[in-house]
C-alpha positions in Angstrom: 46.2 39.2 89.0 45.5 40.6 92.4 44.5 38.5 95.4 41.3 39.9 96.8 40.3 36.9 99.0 40.3 37.0 102.7 43.6 36.2 104.3 44.0 33.9 107.3 47.0 33.1 109.5 48.6 29.9 108.2 47.9 30.6 104.5 50.8 29.7 102.2 51.3 31.9 99.2 53.6 32.0 96.2 55.0 35.4 95.5 55.9 36.7 92.0 59.5 37.5 92.8 61.8 35.1 94.6 63.4 36.0 97.9 67.2 36.4 97.7 67.5 33.0 99.3 65.7 31.5 96.3 62.4 30.8 98.0 59.0 31.8 96.6 56.7 30.3 99.2 55.7 32.3 102.2 53.5 31.6 105.3 51.1 34.3 106.5 51.8 35.0 110.3 50.0 38.3 110.7 46.9 39.9 109.2 46.0 43.5 109.5 47.0 46.8 107.8 50.3 45.0 107.1 50.7 41.4 106.2 53.4 39.4 108.1 55.1 36.7 106.1 57.8 34.1 106.9 59.9 32.7 104.1 59.6 28.9 104.1 63.1 28.5 102.8 65.2 30.6 105.2 62.8 31.6 107.9 63.1 35.4 107.3 60.1 37.4 108.6 58.9 40.5 106.6 56.0 42.9 106.8 54.3 44.1 103.6 51.6 46.7 103.3 48.4 45.0 102.3 48.3 46.7 98.8 51.9 45.7 98.0 51.1 42.1 99.1 48.0 42.0 96.9 50.1 43.0 93.9 53.0 40.7 94.6 51.1 37.5 95.6 50.8 35.0 92.7 48.5 32.3 94.1 47.5 30.4 97.3 49.3 27.1 97.7 47.5 26.1 100.9 44.8 27.9 102.9 44.8 28.3 106.7 41.6 27.9 108.6 39.5 30.9 109.7 39.7 31.8 113.4 37.1 30.3 115.6 34.2 32.7 116.3 34.6 34.4 112.9 31.3 35.7 111.5 29.9 33.7 108.6 29.6 36.1 105.6 27.1 34.0 103.7 24.1 35.4 105.7 
């Protein structure tokens, strides 16, 4: 299953493979061509290309809020 939903800073995602520290939960801290993640167990920060992130992400645990002023796509 690939994650095709919009990503927001503050999202918490569970990844398929565990980090060497044993953690599987990551917080999104950067959204762009690369996705910045911080391990919630050890605090390590990594950058993943968007395509690799989409394949390795398992599910959203918690969702961050969209930035203020973001255009509503339901129009």
